[in-house]
N, C-alpha and C positions, 0 to 999 in steps of 0.2 A: 443152278443158272438162274440169273436175272432175267425177268420179264418184263419187258413194257409192255402195258395194257393201256387201248383206247377206247374210252366209251363215248359213243355219240348219244347224248340225253334225250329222250322225249317223254311225254307226262305218261304213258302205259307201258311202252316198250324202249330200251337202248340198244344200239350195234354195238357188239364188243370185237375188238381184235386185238390179238397178242403176239408180238415177236421177240425172240432174243435179242438181248442186247448185245451181248459179243458172238464168239464162235458157238456153236451148237452142234452136239452129235446127231447123228441120224437117227436115232431113237427120239432126241429132245425135238427134234424137227416134227417128226411124226406125230408125237404129243400135241403140239401146238395146232398142226394142222387137224387134227380130230376135234381139240377144243374150239377153234375157230369155226368150225361147221357144227358142234354139238351147241354155242353158245352164240351163234351168228345174232340172235336175238334174245334178249333178256327181260323179263318183266322187271320194271322200277319197283320193286319191294326189297325190303330187307332179305326175306328168306332165301330169295331167288339170289339176289347179289351176294349173299355170303354162302349160297350152294356153288356158286360160280368160283368166289377166290377158296373156297377148300378144294376144288377141285386141281386149281392152279398150284396151289402148296402141297399137293398130293406128295412130292418129293422134295420137299423141303426148299421147294423154289422161291426166290424172293420177287416181290411183286411191286411194280411202280407203275402206277394209275395217272393218266392224264385226261381232264375232262373240262369242256367249254364251260363259261360263265354265264348261268342262266337262270330261268326262275327255278328251275327245282335242283340246281346245282346242290344248296345246302343241304338239302335233302340227302342227298346219294353221299355228297362227300362225307357227313359224319356218319352213315352206316358204312362205308367203306372203313373211315376211321377207327370205328368201332371194333371193327374186324383186324385193325393192326397193320392196315394196307399204309403204303407211303404213297400219299395223293398230294397231285400238283394241279392247280386250276388256272386256265389262260383265258385272256379277252380274246374273244372272236376276231376282233381286231387285228391283232398280232401276229394272227395265223392265217397268212395269206395264200398260203398252198392248198386252204380249204374254202376261204372267202373268195377267192379268183379262180377257182377249179373250174372248169368247162365240162367235167364230167361228176358236178354234186350229187352225191346221193349219201344215204346214210352208211353204206358199207363202205364206201371210198373215204367219207369223212373220219370212220373209226379206223381204218388204216393209216391215214394220214395222221392221226391223233398219235397213234403207236409209234409211227416212225420220228414224229416230235419228240416224244419221249425219249427213245432209243438215243436220237441224238443229242439230246441233253443231258443225259446219262453217260455219255462220251465226251464231253465237255464243251458242245456248243450251244450257246444262250440266244435262241432265237425268237424267244418271247418273255415277258415278266411276269412271275408269280403272282397271281392274285392272293391275300391273305382273307382267310376265310375266319368270320368271327364267331365266336362261339353261340352257341342258339341263346344265351340268356342277353348278350350284347345285342344280337338280330333282335329279337324281343323288345328290348328297350327303345332301339331306333325305330322299329316301326310303332312304338307307342307313341315317342315325339312326332313322326311324322302324320300321325293321325290326328294330334292337338293341333300342328300345325296347318293341317287342312281345314279343321274345323275354323280357325281363325279367318283362314282364306274367304271360306264359305261366309262368315259373318262379314266380311268385308264387302262382299259382293252384294249380300243383303241388304248392307247400308245404303251402297250406291242405287240399288233399286227402289229402294225407299225415297230417298231424295228425288230421284226420276220421277216417281208416283205424285209425288206432292208438287212438282213442276207441273205435272198436266193436269191435275185437279185445280191448280192455282191458289193452292192452301199455304198457309204459313203457320208454324208453330208457335208458341207465345214469346219464345226465345230462340237464337240461332245457335243449336247446340254443336259445341265440337263434336261429340259423339252423339249420335244421334239414337244408339243402343243404351244409353244411359236409362235409368230407373223412370226419371219424370219425363223422358222424351216418348217412352214407350207408352205410360198412362195417356197422354196427349195422343199419341197417335191411336189407340184404340178408341179414345172418346170421339174420332171421326167418324166411326161406324161404316166405314169403306171395308167391303170383305177383304180385297186384296190387303188392305195394310195391317187388318186385324192378323190376317193368318201369316205375314212377315213378322210380327210382332212376337206371335208364339214360337214361331221359328227362331227369331235372336233370343229370346229367352231362354228356350231350352238349349240352343248352342252355347250361349256364356255360361250357364250352368255345367254342362259338360269340360267347358275348356276351363273354369274354374276349380274342377274336381281335378282335372289333368294336372294342371299346375300344382296343385295339392300333392298328387301323388308323386310327381317329378323330385319335391324336395325331399319326399319320405325314399324314394327309390335311388336317390345320388346322395343321400345322407353322408355317407361313408366313403363318398368318392373322393379322393383329393384332386385329380385333374379338374373336377366341376367346381371345387372350391376356388381353384387356383383361376381358373378361367373367369369365374363370377367377379374377380378383381379388377379386370380389365372393362374399362367404361366403352357402353353400348353391346355388352355380352349380357343377354337377359338368360331366364331359365332356360327356354328351350334350345337355343344358341349352345351354352355351355353345357347341357346335357347330350347333345347330338354330336358336338365336335369330340367330347369325351368318348361315346361309342364309337366313332372315326378312328379316331387315334390310336384307343385302346392301349397301346404299351409307348410311349415317346423314346423308350431307350432303343426300340428295334430300328429307329434311324440313326444313322451314324453321323448326319450332319444336317444342316435345316435346308439344303439344296435337295435331300431325297424326301424331306417333308413334303417342300413346296412340288416337286414331281407327284409326288403321291395324290396332293390334291389337284393336280391338272391345272395349275397356274404359272406353267412355264413355257416360253415361246416352243413352237415346233421347229425340227430339225430340217432344213433344206437338203436334198438328195446328195449334193455335192459340197456343202460346207457347213459348218457349226449353224449354233442356234441365233439366231435374228432376232432381235428384240422386236422388229416389224411385225414377225408373222403372227400368226393368231397361236393363243395357249392352244396347250394340247388335250385340255377336257378330258382328260383320263381321270378315273376317280369317281369319287362320290359327286353327282350334281348338286344332291341339298346343301351338301357342305360347302360347295362355291356358291350357293344362293344365299345361304346363310352367313358366310362371311361378308358378303355385299352388304347385306342389312346392317351387319355389325359395324362395317366402316363407315357407314352413312350416319350411325348413331355416334360412334365414337368421335368424328370431327365435330359433332355438336357439343359434345360433354369435357372432350380433352384436348383444350386449344393449344395446350405446349407439349402434346407427345411428337413423336417423329412421323407418325400417321397424318396428323392434321397438317406439320408443316410440307409433308411432301405431296397432299393432297391441295394446299394453297397454292404452292410451286408449280404443280403439272397444270392446274386452273389457269394461273396467270400467264403460262405458256401456251393458252387456247387447243390444250388438248382436248377430244372428245369426252364428254362425260361416261361412258363406258370403259373408256381405256385407263380412265382415271382411275373408276372404281375397282377395275382386273389388277392395275398397278398397285395400289393401296391394298388391297386384298392380298395380294402376294407378299407386300411388308407385313401385313398384321399376322401372315404365316410365320416368319421370323419372330415377332413378338410372341406370337404362341410358342414358338420354340424355346425361347430364351425361359419365357416364364414357367415352363412344364419341365424343361431340362434340368435349370438350377431351383427347382421346387421353391422358386420366391414368386410372392405377389406382384403385379404389376406396379410400376412407378414410373414417373417422369424425369425424375432425379437423377443424372447422369452419372453422380457419383456413387450413390445405391446401387444403379444398374451395374457400376464396373466393379463395385465390391461383390455383387453377388455373382457376376460371371466368373469372377477369380476366387471364390470362396472355396477353401480346401477343405478336407474331409472333417479336420480336427476343428475347424471353426463352424462347421455345419453341426457336430454334434454339440457343442457349446450353446449354440443358438436354437438348437430344437423347440425348446418352451417357449421363447419369444418368437418363433416362428408361427407356433399355433396361434398365440396370442393376435399378432399381426394379421393372419390371416382372417380369424374373427373379425377384428376389428375394419379390415375392407371389405369384407362380405357385408357387412352392417352398413357401411357407409353407401355401396352399390346400392343394396337392395333398397 
């Protein structure tokens, strides 16, 4: 018997509900009724979840689980996958029968999740499945976020220090572009101002953490081909290249560039009675940090790659008087197509159209002949960008 299991997750306990996917015998219905009564609430730990699955599998049943994406989804997902379950994760925004329910509680949510899963197995696609990154990929992603958070905090420290100097009416010996540089910190400390001395200590410690983190990124992504390829795109630094590598995971799981654009949440929303409209806001599905990093990359890219299609698009939209945020969003979507081309064709970035056409049309035989030259090209491009 195929069983659709809905789990409404919580930190300590989750609500469970199981239903048959197709027709069920009387004994099977009685079995599921007893299961739903005994496992109405389950502790969110490995032992209890494994015990629950063992009970459902007692007669060789096939189990298909649906859970919502939340802070503890990764933990439960990998516990269930470890047990051999077929697990699907959905975004809460897609599950309208739950989010817009007037009788919303844990039991009803679990029942609705089971019903969603049953309909999915019967051919109804009411929601998009979320791709769950392996634990090691998630660890890398959180590590890069921590470094970026430190960089943001360092920037805030610089703003506070400059504001304090204005209040004091004090000036440094020169106008430093980076007020956190070593010479600037020495002069700030010499003011003997308690607040500035404290901020100096904070900035030194934060800079040291960032430096150690960036050094570790180079080691962590040393053998990552996506990281090396993304680093060849002007405007892509270590953190951006590393983070997007962890978000994409495998470029071959996207059949076309539109799927990658939709995955990053940079496509227009769809109106209820019409196709997608360019004037609509973007869907904002996917990883918020990835979209933010893409925006930073675009801003840097237009400065360092004047001949690229991204820069040409940026200048064209500015000349038409488009709002700055919309320009960055449009260019970010175009940047996704560049990322697609670079990663899909396993070729470093270039603004030469002839080279681009050759790379896009390269056959398998050509790729084998150029494999050695390809490695040298990556190293050369990486050195230039770095």
